[in-house]
PQR file of N, CA, C, O and H, with PARSE charges and radii, in Angstrom:
ATOM      1  N   MET A   1      10.203  12.402   0.377 -0.4000 1.5000
ATOM      2  CA  MET A   1      10.470  11.386   1.375 -0.0000 2.0000
ATOM      3  C   MET A   1      10.672  10.052   0.645  0.5500 1.7000
ATOM      4  O   MET A   1       9.925   9.707  -0.270 -0.5500 1.4000
ATOM      5  N   GLN A   2      11.677   9.332   1.064 -0.4000 1.5000
ATOM      6  CA  GLN A   2      11.939   8.039   0.453 -0.0000 2.0000
ATOM      7  C   GLN A   2      10.983   6.989   1.000  0.5500 1.7000
ATOM      8  O   GLN A   2      10.454   7.117   2.104 -0.5500 1.4000
ATOM      9  H   GLN A   2      12.284   9.612   1.807  0.4000 1.0000
ATOM     10  N   ARG A   3      10.776   5.960   0.209 -0.4000 1.5000
ATOM     11  CA  ARG A   3       9.838   4.905   0.581 -0.0000 2.0000
ATOM     12  C   ARG A   3      10.231   4.235   1.904  0.5500 1.7000
ATOM     13  O   ARG A   3       9.381   4.018   2.767 -0.5500 1.4000
ATOM     14  H   ARG A   3      11.205   5.856  -0.688  0.4000 1.0000
ATOM     15  N   GLN A   4      11.508   3.912   2.059 -0.4000 1.5000
ATOM     16  CA  GLN A   4      11.969   3.246   3.280 -0.0000 2.0000
ATOM     17  C   GLN A   4      11.770   4.140   4.504  0.5500 1.7000
ATOM     18  O   GLN A   4      11.394   3.666   5.576 -0.5500 1.4000
ATOM     19  H   GLN A   4      12.199   4.089   1.357  0.4000 1.0000
ATOM     20  N   GLU A   5      12.023   5.422   4.333 -0.4000 1.5000
ATOM     21  CA  GLU A   5      11.835   6.376   5.426 -0.0000 2.0000
ATOM     22  C   GLU A   5      10.366   6.417   5.840  0.5500 1.7000
ATOM     23  O   GLU A   5      10.054   6.426   7.031 -0.5500 1.4000
ATOM     24  H   GLU A   5      12.328   5.807   3.462  0.4000 1.0000
ATOM     25  N   ARG A   6       9.472   6.441   4.865 -0.4000 1.5000
ATOM     26  CA  ARG A   6       8.032   6.445   5.148 -0.0000 2.0000
ATOM     27  C   ARG A   6       7.618   5.162   5.870  0.5500 1.7000
ATOM     28  O   ARG A   6       6.855   5.209   6.835 -0.5500 1.4000
ATOM     29  H   ARG A   6       9.726   6.433   3.898  0.4000 1.0000
ATOM     30  N   GLU A   7       8.116   4.028   5.408 -0.4000 1.5000
ATOM     31  CA  GLU A   7       7.789   2.751   6.046 -0.0000 2.0000
ATOM     32  C   GLU A   7       8.255   2.730   7.500  0.5500 1.7000
ATOM     33  O   GLU A   7       7.534   2.256   8.378 -0.5500 1.4000
ATOM     34  H   GLU A   7       8.736   3.990   4.624  0.4000 1.0000
ATOM     35  N   ASN A   8       9.452   3.240   7.752 -0.4000 1.5000
ATOM     36  CA  ASN A   8       9.969   3.283   9.124 -0.0000 2.0000
ATOM     37  C   ASN A   8       9.116   4.187  10.009  0.5500 1.7000
ATOM     38  O   ASN A   8       8.844   3.853  11.162 -0.5500 1.4000
ATOM     39  H   ASN A   8      10.037   3.625   7.039  0.4000 1.0000
ATOM     40  N   MET A   9       8.698   5.323   9.472 -0.4000 1.5000
ATOM     41  CA  MET A   9       7.842   6.233  10.234 -0.0000 2.0000
ATOM     42  C   MET A   9       6.514   5.570  10.565  0.5500 1.7000
ATOM     43  O   MET A   9       6.023   5.685  11.688 -0.5500 1.4000
ATOM     44  H   MET A   9       8.920   5.593   8.535  0.4000 1.0000
ATOM     45  N   ILE A  10       5.934   4.881   9.599 -0.4000 1.5000
ATOM     46  CA  ILE A  10       4.645   4.217   9.807 -0.0000 2.0000
ATOM     47  C   ILE A  10       4.779   3.109  10.848  0.5500 1.7000
ATOM     48  O   ILE A  10       3.901   2.958  11.698 -0.5500 1.4000
ATOM     49  H   ILE A  10       6.333   4.788   8.687  0.4000 1.0000
ATOM     50  N   LYS A  11       5.851   2.340  10.797 -0.4000 1.5000
ATOM     51  CA  LYS A  11       6.065   1.285  11.794 -0.0000 2.0000
ATOM     52  C   LYS A  11       6.190   1.878  13.194  0.5500 1.7000
ATOM     53  O   LYS A  11       5.616   1.354  14.149 -0.5500 1.4000
ATOM     54  H   LYS A  11       6.564   2.463  10.106  0.4000 1.0000
ATOM     55  N   PHE A  12       6.937   2.964  13.313 -0.4000 1.5000
ATOM     56  CA  PHE A  12       7.093   3.621  14.612 -0.0000 2.0000
ATOM     57  C   PHE A  12       5.750   4.128  15.121  0.5500 1.7000
ATOM     58  O   PHE A  12       5.391   3.901  16.277 -0.5500 1.4000
ATOM     59  H   PHE A  12       7.404   3.389  12.537  0.4000 1.0000
ATOM     60  N   LEU A  13       5.011   4.815  14.256 -0.4000 1.5000
ATOM     61  CA  LEU A  13       3.716   5.368  14.668 -0.0000 2.0000
ATOM     62  C   LEU A  13       2.749   4.276  15.100  0.5500 1.7000
ATOM     63  O   LEU A  13       2.034   4.437  16.090 -0.5500 1.4000
ATOM     64  H   LEU A  13       5.302   5.000  13.317  0.4000 1.0000
ATOM     65  N   SER A  14       2.719   3.174  14.373 -0.4000 1.5000
ATOM     66  CA  SER A  14       1.782   2.110  14.736 -0.0000 2.0000
ATOM     67  C   SER A  14       2.180   1.430  16.040  0.5500 1.7000
ATOM     68  O   SER A  14       1.340   0.822  16.703 -0.5500 1.4000
ATOM     69  H   SER A  14       3.299   3.043  13.569  0.4000 1.0000
ATOM     70  N   SER A  15       3.455   1.529  16.413 -0.4000 1.5000
ATOM     71  CA  SER A  15       3.880   0.905  17.668 -0.0000 2.0000
ATOM     72  C   SER A  15       3.668   1.809  18.883  0.5500 1.7000
ATOM     73  O   SER A  15       3.484   1.306  19.992 -0.5500 1.4000
ATOM     74  H   SER A  15       4.138   2.023  15.874  0.4000 1.0000
ATOM     75  N   VAL A  16       3.690   3.127  18.698 -0.4000 1.5000
ATOM     76  CA  VAL A  16       3.555   4.030  19.850 -0.0000 2.0000
ATOM     77  C   VAL A  16       2.195   4.710  19.940  0.5500 1.7000
ATOM     78  O   VAL A  16       1.870   5.298  20.971 -0.5500 1.4000
ATOM     79  H   VAL A  16       3.839   3.535  17.797  0.4000 1.0000
ATOM     80  N   ARG A  17       1.401   4.641  18.887 -0.4000 1.5000
ATOM     81  CA  ARG A  17       0.080   5.273  18.902 -0.0000 2.0000
ATOM     82  C   ARG A  17      -0.977   4.232  18.579  0.5500 1.7000
ATOM     83  O   ARG A  17      -0.688   3.206  17.963 -0.5500 1.4000
ATOM     84  H   ARG A  17       1.666   4.163  18.049  0.4000 1.0000
ATOM     85  N   VAL A  18      -2.186   4.501  18.995 -0.4000 1.5000
ATOM     86  CA  VAL A  18      -3.290   3.590  18.692 -0.0000 2.0000
ATOM     87  C   VAL A  18      -3.875   4.008  17.346  0.5500 1.7000
ATOM     88  O   VAL A  18      -4.897   4.691  17.272 -0.5500 1.4000
ATOM     89  H   VAL A  18      -2.421   5.334  19.495  0.4000 1.0000
ATOM     90  N   ILE A  19      -3.198   3.579  16.294 -0.4000 1.5000
ATOM     91  CA  ILE A  19      -3.646   3.870  14.939 -0.0000 2.0000
ATOM     92  C   ILE A  19      -3.174   2.726  14.052  0.5500 1.7000
ATOM     93  O   ILE A  19      -2.040   2.262  14.173 -0.5500 1.4000
ATOM     94  H   ILE A  19      -2.368   3.024  16.355  0.4000 1.0000
ATOM     95  N   SER A  20      -4.038   2.281  13.174 -0.4000 1.5000
ATOM     96  CA  SER A  20      -3.707   1.122  12.350 -0.0000 2.0000
ATOM     97  C   SER A  20      -2.774   1.494  11.205  0.5500 1.7000
ATOM     98  O   SER A  20      -2.754   2.632  10.738 -0.5500 1.4000
ATOM     99  H   SER A  20      -4.959   2.657  13.076  0.4000 1.0000
ATOM    100  N   MET A  21      -2.010   0.514  10.772 -0.4000 1.5000
ATOM    101  CA  MET A  21      -1.101   0.737   9.644 -0.0000 2.0000
ATOM    102  C   MET A  21      -1.889   1.051   8.379  0.5500 1.7000
ATOM    103  O   MET A  21      -1.423   1.806   7.526 -0.5500 1.4000
ATOM    104  H   MET A  21      -2.026  -0.411  11.152  0.4000 1.0000
ATOM    105  N   GLU A  22      -3.077   0.477   8.256 -0.4000 1.5000
ATOM    106  CA  GLU A  22      -3.906   0.730   7.079 -0.0000 2.0000
ATOM    107  C   GLU A  22      -4.285   2.204   6.983  0.5500 1.7000
ATOM    108  O   GLU A  22      -4.258   2.790   5.901 -0.5500 1.4000
ATOM    109  H   GLU A  22      -3.456  -0.136   8.949  0.4000 1.0000
ATOM    110  N   LYS A  23      -4.637   2.799   8.118 -0.4000 1.5000
ATOM    111  CA  LYS A  23      -4.988   4.223   8.120 -0.0000 2.0000
ATOM    112  C   LYS A  23      -3.770   5.085   7.817  0.5500 1.7000
ATOM    113  O   LYS A  23      -3.872   6.089   7.112 -0.5500 1.4000
ATOM    114  H   LYS A  23      -4.659   2.324   8.997  0.4000 1.0000
ATOM    115  N   LEU A  24      -2.627   4.693   8.347 -0.4000 1.5000
ATOM    116  CA  LEU A  24      -1.407   5.458   8.100 -0.0000 2.0000
ATOM    117  C   LEU A  24      -0.979   5.388   6.635  0.5500 1.7000
ATOM    118  O   LEU A  24      -0.423   6.349   6.103 -0.5500 1.4000
ATOM    119  H   LEU A  24      -2.544   3.878   8.919  0.4000 1.0000
ATOM    120  N   MET A  25      -1.235   4.265   5.991 -0.4000 1.5000
ATOM    121  CA  MET A  25      -0.818   4.079   4.595 -0.0000 2.0000
ATOM    122  C   MET A  25      -1.514   5.046   3.641  0.5500 1.7000
ATOM    123  O   MET A  25      -0.953   5.392   2.602 -0.5500 1.4000
ATOM    124  H   MET A  25      -1.687   3.484   6.423  0.4000 1.0000
ATOM    125  N   VAL A  26      -2.718   5.484   3.973 -0.4000 1.5000
ATOM    126  CA  VAL A  26      -3.456   6.356   3.051 -0.0000 2.0000
ATOM    127  C   VAL A  26      -3.202   7.838   3.300  0.5500 1.7000
ATOM    128  O   VAL A  26      -3.694   8.681   2.550 -0.5500 1.4000
ATOM    129  H   VAL A  26      -3.175   5.203   4.817  0.4000 1.0000
ATOM    130  N   LEU A  27      -2.442   8.167   4.341 -0.4000 1.5000
ATOM    131  CA  LEU A  27      -2.122   9.566   4.613 -0.0000 2.0000
ATOM    132  C   LEU A  27      -1.046  10.067   3.649  0.5500 1.7000
ATOM    133  O   LEU A  27      -0.269   9.284   3.102 -0.5500 1.4000
ATOM    134  H   LEU A  27      -2.042   7.482   4.950  0.4000 1.0000
ATOM    135  N   THR A  28      -1.017  11.373   3.455 -0.4000 1.5000
ATOM    136  CA  THR A  28       0.023  11.966   2.618 -0.0000 2.0000
ATOM    137  C   THR A  28       1.359  11.924   3.361  0.5500 1.7000
ATOM    138  O   THR A  28       1.397  11.729   4.575 -0.5500 1.4000
ATOM    139  H   THR A  28      -1.648  12.009   3.900  0.4000 1.0000
ATOM    140  N   ASP A  29       2.435  12.107   2.629 -0.4000 1.5000
ATOM    141  CA  ASP A  29       3.761  12.143   3.245 -0.0000 2.0000
ATOM    142  C   ASP A  29       3.840  13.225   4.311  0.5500 1.7000
ATOM    143  O   ASP A  29       4.435  13.024   5.370 -0.5500 1.4000
ATOM    144  H   ASP A  29       2.404  12.266   1.642  0.4000 1.0000
ATOM    145  N   GLU A  30       3.239  14.370   4.025 -0.4000 1.5000
ATOM    146  CA  GLU A  30       3.271  15.478   4.977 -0.0000 2.0000
ATOM    147  C   GLU A  30       2.542  15.122   6.267  0.5500 1.7000
ATOM    148  O   GLU A  30       3.003  15.457   7.358 -0.5500 1.4000
ATOM    149  H   GLU A  30       2.756  14.533   3.165  0.4000 1.0000
ATOM    150  N   ASP A  31       1.401  14.441   6.141 -0.4000 1.5000
ATOM    151  CA  ASP A  31       0.645  14.039   7.329 -0.0000 2.0000
ATOM    152  C   ASP A  31       1.425  13.023   8.164  0.5500 1.7000
ATOM    153  O   ASP A  31       1.474  13.121   9.390 -0.5500 1.4000
ATOM    154  H   ASP A  31       1.026  14.169   5.255  0.4000 1.0000
ATOM    155  N   VAL A  32       2.026  12.059   7.493 -0.4000 1.5000
ATOM    156  CA  VAL A  32       2.813  11.045   8.199 -0.0000 2.0000
ATOM    157  C   VAL A  32       3.986  11.700   8.915  0.5500 1.7000
ATOM    158  O   VAL A  32       4.273  11.384  10.070 -0.5500 1.4000
ATOM    159  H   VAL A  32       1.986  11.980   6.497  0.4000 1.0000
ATOM    160  N   GLU A  33       4.657  12.606   8.232 -0.4000 1.5000
ATOM    161  CA  GLU A  33       5.806  13.281   8.830 -0.0000 2.0000
ATOM    162  C   GLU A  33       5.390  14.128  10.035  0.5500 1.7000
ATOM    163  O   GLU A  33       6.096  14.168  11.043 -0.5500 1.4000
ATOM    164  H   GLU A  33       4.424  12.863   7.294  0.4000 1.0000
ATOM    165  N   HIS A  34       4.255  14.799   9.930 -0.4000 1.5000
ATOM    166  CA  HIS A  34       3.751  15.614  11.044 -0.0000 2.0000
ATOM    167  C   HIS A  34       3.440  14.733  12.259  0.5500 1.7000
ATOM    168  O   HIS A  34       3.859  15.039  13.375 -0.5500 1.4000
ATOM    169  H   HIS A  34       3.681  14.767   9.111  0.4000 1.0000
ATOM    170  N   LEU A  35       2.711  13.653  12.039 -0.4000 1.5000
ATOM    171  CA  LEU A  35       2.380  12.748  13.140 -0.0000 2.0000
ATOM    172  C   LEU A  35       3.637  12.135  13.746  0.5500 1.7000
ATOM    173  O   LEU A  35       3.746  12.004  14.965 -0.5500 1.4000
ATOM    174  H   LEU A  35       2.370  13.405  11.132  0.4000 1.0000
ATOM    175  N   TYR A  36       4.577  11.763  12.895 -0.4000 1.5000
ATOM    176  CA  TYR A  36       5.828  11.172  13.365 -0.0000 2.0000
ATOM    177  C   TYR A  36       6.604  12.156  14.237  0.5500 1.7000
ATOM    178  O   TYR A  36       7.096  11.791  15.305 -0.5500 1.4000
ATOM    179  H   TYR A  36       4.487  11.870  11.904  0.4000 1.0000
ATOM    180  N   THR A  37       6.711  13.388  13.785 -0.4000 1.5000
ATOM    181  CA  THR A  37       7.453  14.397  14.532 -0.0000 2.0000
ATOM    182  C   THR A  37       6.840  14.613  15.911  0.5500 1.7000
ATOM    183  O   THR A  37       7.557  14.686  16.909 -0.5500 1.4000
ATOM    184  H   THR A  37       6.311  13.684  12.918  0.4000 1.0000
ATOM    185  N   ARG A  38       5.523  14.713  15.963 -0.4000 1.5000
ATOM    186  CA  ARG A  38       4.848  14.901  17.257 -0.0000 2.0000
ATOM    187  C   ARG A  38       5.028  13.686  18.159  0.5500 1.7000
ATOM    188  O   ARG A  38       5.337  13.830  19.342 -0.5500 1.4000
ATOM    189  H   ARG A  38       4.941  14.653  15.152  0.4000 1.0000
ATOM    190  N   ALA A  39       4.837  12.492  17.608 -0.4000 1.5000
ATOM    191  CA  ALA A  39       4.950  11.274  18.409 -0.0000 2.0000
ATOM    192  C   ALA A  39       6.383  11.058  18.878  0.5500 1.7000
ATOM    193  O   ALA A  39       6.609  10.663  20.022 -0.5500 1.4000
ATOM    194  H   ALA A  39       4.586  12.374  16.647  0.4000 1.0000
ATOM    195  N   TYR A  40       7.346  11.314  18.006 -0.4000 1.5000
ATOM    196  CA  TYR A  40       8.751  11.119  18.373 -0.0000 2.0000
ATOM    197  C   TYR A  40       9.171  12.096  19.463  0.5500 1.7000
ATOM    198  O   TYR A  40       9.880  11.719  20.395 -0.5500 1.4000
ATOM    199  H   TYR A  40       7.162  11.635  17.077  0.4000 1.0000
ATOM    200  N   SER A  41       8.740  13.341  19.353 -0.4000 1.5000
ATOM    201  CA  SER A  41       9.069  14.343  20.374 -0.0000 2.0000
ATOM    202  C   SER A  41       8.501  13.944  21.730  0.5500 1.7000
ATOM    203  O   SER A  41       9.182  14.045  22.750 -0.5500 1.4000
ATOM    204  H   SER A  41       8.164  13.647  18.595  0.4000 1.0000
ATOM    205  N   THR A  42       7.261  13.494  21.735 -0.4000 1.5000
ATOM    206  CA  THR A  42       6.622  13.046  22.973 -0.0000 2.0000
ATOM    207  C   THR A  42       7.344  11.831  23.538  0.5500 1.7000
ATOM    208  O   THR A  42       7.581  11.745  24.743 -0.5500 1.4000
ATOM    209  H   THR A  42       6.708  13.412  20.906  0.4000 1.0000
ATOM    210  N   HIS A  43       7.692  10.899  22.668 -0.4000 1.5000
ATOM    211  CA  HIS A  43       8.386   9.680  23.077 -0.0000 2.0000
ATOM    212  C   HIS A  43       9.754  10.017  23.675  0.5500 1.7000
ATOM    213  O   HIS A  43      10.129   9.462  24.708 -0.5500 1.4000
ATOM    214  H   HIS A  43       7.500  10.969  21.689  0.4000 1.0000
ATOM    215  N   GLU A  44      10.488  10.907  23.046 -0.4000 1.5000
ATOM    216  CA  GLU A  44      11.800  11.323  23.547 -0.0000 2.0000
ATOM    217  C   GLU A  44      11.676  12.023  24.899  0.5500 1.7000
ATOM    218  O   GLU A  44      12.479  11.774  25.798 -0.5500 1.4000
ATOM    219  H   GLU A  44      10.183  11.359  22.207  0.4000 1.0000
ATOM    220  N   ALA A  45      10.692  12.887  25.050 -0.4000 1.5000
ATOM    221  CA  ALA A  45      10.486  13.585  26.320 -0.0000 2.0000
ATOM    222  C   ALA A  45      10.164  12.590  27.428  0.5500 1.7000
ATOM    223  O   ALA A  45      10.654  12.722  28.550 -0.5500 1.4000
ATOM    224  H   ALA A  45      10.040  13.089  24.320  0.4000 1.0000
ATOM    225  N   TYR A  46       9.347  11.603  27.114 -0.4000 1.5000
ATOM    226  CA  TYR A  46       8.990  10.582  28.091 -0.0000 2.0000
ATOM    227  C   TYR A  46      10.218   9.765  28.489  0.5500 1.7000
ATOM    228  O   TYR A  46      10.394   9.441  29.664 -0.5500 1.4000
ATOM    229  H   TYR A  46       8.949  11.495  26.203  0.4000 1.0000
ATOM    230  N   GLU A  47      11.062   9.435  27.521 -0.4000 1.5000
ATOM    231  CA  GLU A  47      12.271   8.662  27.805 -0.0000 2.0000
ATOM    232  C   GLU A  47      13.230   9.434  28.704  0.5500 1.7000
ATOM    233  O   GLU A  47      13.917   8.833  29.530 -0.5500 1.4000
ATOM    234  H   GLU A  47      10.919   9.698  26.567  0.4000 1.0000
ATOM    235  N   GLU A  48      13.286  10.752  28.557 -0.4000 1.5000
ATOM    236  CA  GLU A  48      14.164  11.566  29.396 -0.0000 2.0000
ATOM    237  C   GLU A  48      13.701  11.570  30.846  0.5500 1.7000
ATOM    238  O   GLU A  48      14.519  11.635  31.763 -0.5500 1.4000
ATOM    239  H   GLU A  48      12.728  11.240  27.886  0.4000 1.0000
ATOM    240  N   ILE A  49      12.395  11.501  31.051 -0.4000 1.5000
ATOM    241  CA  ILE A  49      11.837  11.505  32.404 -0.0000 2.0000
ATOM    242  C   ILE A  49      12.178  10.207  33.124  0.5500 1.7000
ATOM    243  O   ILE A  49      12.470  10.205  34.320 -0.5500 1.4000
ATOM    244  H   ILE A  49      11.731  11.448  30.305  0.4000 1.0000
ATOM    245  N   ILE A  50      12.140   9.120  32.392 -0.4000 1.5000
ATOM    246  CA  ILE A  50      12.385   7.795  32.997 -0.0000 2.0000
ATOM    247  C   ILE A  50      13.822   7.546  33.177  0.5500 1.7000
ATOM    248  O   ILE A  50      14.208   6.486  33.670 -0.5500 1.4000
ATOM    249  H   ILE A  50      11.903   9.122  31.420  0.4000 1.0000
TER
END
């Protein structure tokens, strides 16, 4: 994962979930990607409903 991609994922996660950027920074790339995928899927599903 590229650095910019990771930063974008962390910014998105901190805006849609109640989790601090500091906690996200210490997670592995795999953990960040997993959380991002789950949060993005939920966010997209919610947007389709509205």
